[in-house]
N, C-alpha and C positions, 0 to 999 in steps of 0.2 A: 440556413445553409446546408447543401447535401454535402456530406462528406464520402468521398470516393471509397468504395470497398477495396480491401486489400485482398487481391484475388488468389495469390500464390497459396496454396494450401500446405500445411504442416506434413510431410509426408515421413512418419517416424520410423527409426530403425527397427529390425526384427525384434530386438531384445527390449524396446521401449513403446510397446503398442498399447498398452493399457493405462489408465489413469493413474494407479498406483506405480506402476513401472515408471512412468515418465515422471512422476513427481519424486519418487525415491531416487532415481538414478540422477534427477538434475542437483539433488542435494550431494550425492556421493562422488560425482565427478569432479576432476581437480579445479579449482578456480583460477582465472586468468587475471590478469591485470593487477595493479598497484591499488591497495585500498585509499579510497579517498582522503582519509584522514592523514595518510602519509604521502600524498601527491605533492611534489614542490610547486605545482602550477595551481593548486587550490588555496584559496585564502578561507580563513575562517571568519564566519559570522556568529555574532551571538544575538539572538531575537528575545526581547524582553515581552514576556507575556502579562496579561492584564491583572493577575493574581500575584506577581512578583517572582515567579518562576521564570527560567530561561530554557531555551534549547540552542543546538549548535547547528549550523548549516556548513557545509563545505561547496565553496563557489569557485566555477570555472567560469573564464572569460570566454567570449564568442565574437565572431565577426559578422554574423549573418542577420542580426537585428531580432532574433528570437531567443528568448529565455524560456526554459522548461525546469519547472520545479519538480522534485522526485519526492515522494514520501513512502516510505519502507512498511513492511507488515507486522504482524504481531510477533514480540520478543525477536525482534532482528534490530539492525541500525543500517546507517547509511554505507558502512563497510561490507555490507552482505554482496555476495555474488551477482546478485539480479540488480543491485543499485549500481555497484560499480561498473559491470558490463554496460548497462543502459545508459550511464554519464558517459561512457568513454565512446560508444556508438554515436550518440549526440554531439559531443564535442569534437569528433572526427569531422563531423559534417558541417562545422562551424558555429553550432549554437551554444549559447551560453546555458549554464546548467548550475542550479542550486539542488544539492542533495541534502535534505533537511534528516537530522535525527530527532525523533520524537523526544518529549520529557525525559530526563535521565537515561537515555540511550546513548551509546558509542562515546563520541567525545563530550557529550553533554551530562556524563556521569557527575554528580554532586551538584547540579545546578538547578535541580527542579525536588520539590517536595511532594507534588501530587503526581500520580500516574496519569499515563494517557490511555485512552481507550477507543473504540469503534465510532465514538461520536464526539471526536476531539476537532470538531469543525471549525471553533474559534482558533485553536492553535495553528491549524492550516491556512487560515484567513490572516493571522498576524504575520508569518513567514511572508504571505503574498503581498501583504500592504508594505512591509519593509522593504521587499524587492522593487515594487513599483515606485514606492518613493526614493530610490536609488537610481533607478533607471525607467522613467516614466514612458520614453519613446519606445521601449522594446515591446515585441509582441509576447505577452506573457501567456504561457500553458502551464497546465498542472497534471500530473501523471502519479496517480496513486496505485500501489499494489495491494490486494488482498484486503486487510483491515482499514487501510487508507483509503482504499477504493472505495468503500462504504461513507468514511468520513469527507471525502471530497465531494461525493454526490449529495451527502446531507449538507455541506457546506454551500453547495450551489442552488440546493431547493431553498435554503434561508437567504439565498441572495445577500451573500457576506461579501463577495467579490464579482458584482455584475459585470466590471469591465475585464474580467478575464476572457481572452481569446477562444480559448478552449480547454478541454479536459478529456483525459484518458482513464478510465478505470479497469483495471486488470482482476477478474476473478475476484469481484467484489462480494462479500456476503451480506446482501441487502436486506434480508430475513434473518436478524441475529437469532431469534429463538430457534427458528429451525435448524441453523447451522449448528447451534449448540447440541441439538439433539443427534444429527447426523453424523458430526465428528464423533459422538459417544457410541458409535455401531460398529460392530465388526472389526477390521483390520484398522479403520479410521482411528480406534482407540489409540493405536501407537502414535499418530500424530498428536492427539490430543495429549497423550503423556509427555511428549517431548515439548510442547508448549508450556505444560504446567511446570516443567522442570526447570525452564528458563525464567519463567515469571516468577518462581520461588526465589530463584537466584537473584532476580533484581529487588525483591522486596528486601532480600538479605543485605543487598548492596545499599538500597536506601536507609535500611537501620544501621549499618555500619558506618554510614556518612553522617549521622546523625541527624536525618531528615525527616524520619518517620514520626507520624503522629500518635501512633499506637502499634502494639505488636501483634502481629498476625500470626497465625499458626495454620497452615493449609495442609490438610491431610495428604500423604504421600501419594496415594492413588484416588485423589479427587477427581471431579470432573470440571470442566471449564464451565459449566452452568454453575456448580456450586462455588466455584472461585469468583464467579461474578456476584454471586451472593454474598459471599463471606467479606471480599475486598473490592472489587470495581466499583459495587453500589455505594458502599459506605464512603469510600473514598472520592468517589466521583460526583456524590450529593444526590445519590437515586434512592427510592425507597427499597428498591430490592433489584434483583437481577431481572426479574420479569418486567419491571418499571424501565431499566437500564434499556432492555431490548426493543419494549414498545416506543421509547421517546427517541433512540438511535438508528432504529433501522431506516435506511434510506428508502427501500422498496415503495412504501405507501405515499411517498413524496416526491417520486420522480417525475410527475406530471407538473410539477412547479419548478423544474429544471429549466432555465430559459438559455444557458449557455451551452453552444455546440460541442458536442462530444461524442465518444465512443466508449461502450461498453464492452470489453473484449473479455471471452471465457472461453472455456472448453466443455465439450458434452462430458468428457470422461472425468470433471474434476471431481476428486474422491469426497469432498466433504462440502461443497457449494454447489447443489444440484441446479444445473441451469434452468430447468421446468421453471423455476419460481421467477424469472425474468418474462418467460412468457405469459404468465399470468398476471403481469402487472400491466397498467398502461403507461407505454413509455410514449414521451412527446417526439413530434417529427424531427427535433433537433439532436436527437440521441438515436445513434447508429447502435444496434445489437449485434455484434460479430461473434457467432458461437462456431469456434473452430472444432471439428470433430475430432481431434486428438489434442493433448497438451496437458492434461493432468492440472495440478493446482499451481500455476507460475511456473510452467516447467517448458513445455512447447520444443522438445528435442526433436530436430530432424535429422534424417540421413544426410550424411556427408563423407563419400568415400567410404572407408571402413569404419568410420567412426561416427560423431555426431556434433552438430552445433546448434545453436540456438534460432529458431525460427522467429520467436519473439522480437530480436533485434530489428530484422527488417520490417516487421508490422509496425512495431512503435514508431520508428522513424518516418515511416509513410504516414501513419495518421498525424504524428506531430507536425509535419511538414504541410498536410492536408488542411489542418486546422488554423495554421498560422498564416495562409495565404488569403 
């Protein structure tokens, strides 16, 4: 299946032309829309996972015959700006939306003893299986941001949901070892420290909820690589952080993906260098869209004197192209 390219380019405001400016301004601008956990038209689903943990999905009904499943990035949840905005855009076009919180995130706090990570492909597959069981006649699509973009590609390579109509992966770190090095360099260290602060808070919450199997102490000025050695690897069943990276990086397995899909990223992503995609053998069913400007899951474009999100139109275009 040839997916038609979204041809309208992201034309950034003068104050958001670089990758860092895009990424930081996207976080700083006021959020719009009601959080999915508070929307009166969103129903709550609890999805049972194979190890006894559960996660929570916020579901919006639709009339188009298409359901899009959304999965958020690291240290986030379904109420994040990107998730709520994407859900709103798709719902307004008539599509059903399932916005998932990863284990322990958002409305799912207290329901999971184990953490999620970049290789949580089985969790994504569990959400998709539950959705298909509820509505087998719909065209099911999946959309993953950042960390979830990698997990989604890994899930497809593992053939966990071969019936999926299509997938969209936005700014996925498909080489986890390389991403862990890049985010530790220069100004990217600020993003790394922000992630680590939120990850340490998530560990503290799990301990407070009585779900932790042991106590972890992550140094204040650690790195994500050290965090994955100290926490992700032992909690996820990996021998080390390096073992986790090797087993969960989707990049080397992209040639095993048979689901039609799109990898959408930006040339100026501060900590996921798009050159990594060009070094890999992508199958014909995966379209690589590298936008000249956009930062990391930001994509601010000029709109009058201000800005709006170019990603909204691109994701709607690709979702509907894949659903056809």
